[in-house]
C-alpha angles and dihedrals in degrees: 000000000000108000115228129149090210096053120134096248091052091055090047090050090054093049092047091048091051092048092050093048090052092047097046098038116180093350089058092052091046100051106019111086140014116237106280116236094187118057095169121091090030092152094039108056114182132253109253125211116189118187117190125190120204116237095343112157124221090247092058094063097087135136091246095055098033110023095157092053089049092049100041104033115013102045095046093034143061120270118208107209096183102048117139136183113230094219115025099217131092104250100038090047092050092046090055088050093059097037106035086224138118116250092255088063104038093043100234102115097156143000089263090060090045130153095334088065095052111117121224095008092186094052102071140115100278090049092051093048095046091050088052094057103272128134102229118207126185118192111170154139086229141358108198125337110264095023093116092051090048102042108008114207095341119126112256117243116283102017120125091188124026129189106159130158113235097194117091113230107350124129091185133025098031139142124238136188113227108191088327097315121115118241127184125210129195136202102276116124089253090057092061103129098232091052091050093048090050092051092048094047095048091043091056091047091051090049101045112018095090095051121102094249115086114234136222114205121189111190111190110191126205096216136126092015115118116258123219092210141076123277104237094199107032151004102293100101110163090000133090102303117220129208111277090248091054099049114133093001089134096031092135097045113125124227109257111249109193117174088270092059112111088351108225099213120034097170091107092059127090114279095255090061101039095083095055107131123241117264103263129202094269094052091043091055090048092049091048092052091048091049092053093048089049091055091046091051092050091061087072092049089051090050089054091051088055093047094049091046091049092049092052091047092048090052090058092243101109094108089049097050133088117203124204124186122191145150120227094225142328132254135227121245099182099306111146085005090290108141101171137046137345131253097102110117097242124123093254090066103033108033103081142171118273122173125171123190109193124176117240093247090065093047091064088246093302119146116259117268106225096202141342133202096201113130110257134161145202089262085069095062099076093048089049094050091047090049091054092045095044086232133139131227093244136115133171092001095306127106127208117226106228122208096204132072136227115270092212094105088058094043094051104028088235125113133022133300121195111259114231093015117187128198131202124237113195143166135176129174128187122242098301106074126200098184133039091257119064103180135010143149126204139178121224124196128169090269108026145034122199122183135187118198111207101178129024134173118272104225091213098052099022087224132117117265132184118261143140113232123161141198134178133180134189100227091194095056098025108031093164092054097235100141117048113207086214090062112204093008099251122151092257098035100101126096114275099229142110094265092056093046089049092052092048092049093047091049093054090050094048093048088067102027127129131181134349125286113247092021105054137041114252113261102231109293095331118126122245123254120245 
């Protein structure tokens, strides 16, 4: 993209911004935009590349598994070591990414609710960016769960370019929508989904990077999500399927066994979890095989990171491009005796990778921050992207009240960050449960996590029933969450002290919160988020 403060799209952006401000009035000023940490480059917002893995754990982002990501993004970027997803499941996590809201505000509280439950579908991140002058490009193995059933092959609101797989978990033999046109892929090596996504992403960069419009590229990978199909070239049937050339690359990798693995004593846990069986030899072998296939599949994701980075560099836009790397949620590999899925509010599912590589010109000349341990969440990504883009969360005269905040103060070292910040972790499924918990809400701080389960599965009926079961862990003293301070999980099992009362009160506020104090108008009588 040729940088020019007098370019046509910049003028259009200014006119659109003025029109929105007039239309929205005080409400627009109150909800529209997080405080900007970077005033420089106002007329030259960056390109933004966001790469999202599917079910990648924090422990899988290593230099051995992903050397190109380490070289191109982590070493020259900022690593957030205390980044959490506010709902540890694919669709709710991805909904929070494009809304900047908690699930209780955007409506997507579980995969079962999915895209049909998303509120204000035409008032989301790609719409905001496109209205602000960006070319918005989605290349992905999925968008949000349930999108295909809701809209078929149609392009989702806000996207200038759209290449999105419509099939659910396939790595081969899948159907995609390319700008609204159906495309079928087979089982040749060149049809492998990670290869196809890499080709599409780099092709779009080659085509549009040098134009005057800045671009936003969201690359949603399939890996290392489990497939429900056969592996045509290897041994990863119904597991994450790697590229043919990466099969068995980590065939000798051992399954990680942290202290939480196959937890010896579950008596501290809530009643609905206490009866979970030990991880036996058969499950351990299955988990080990899945772990190895996951690592193999991530080699292709890492290759795509390198290709996308190289394409941006070749276009001459490297110093004008911000890169963000995330995973939508984690996955359990036997920790706390959980051998399947995610959702549960333990660190293995909620504490995820976040890396941001931001050129110096967009840091207002500040030195690069190598890493930060401040508590941040996926609800902070949309506000950060809007801050960089000088865009507002508004469409058609209406503005969305985001619950997250811009990360620019942490990326630059300038500006304030709320001390003692707490984030909400929440989940709620309708009547057909997939996991043994149906509804919970928890509060996560840098030192503690406290969770209340409101509905769990009755083992006799296999339906959700009302309850109140609690758990709390000191992450500083007990990072593997082995000893709940609410031992046994009963309603009256927690410590009777000021810290516990404070956590309970904060949780009740966050369960109903909306917006940020000092930036947004209060939504009725609801409290602000942190």
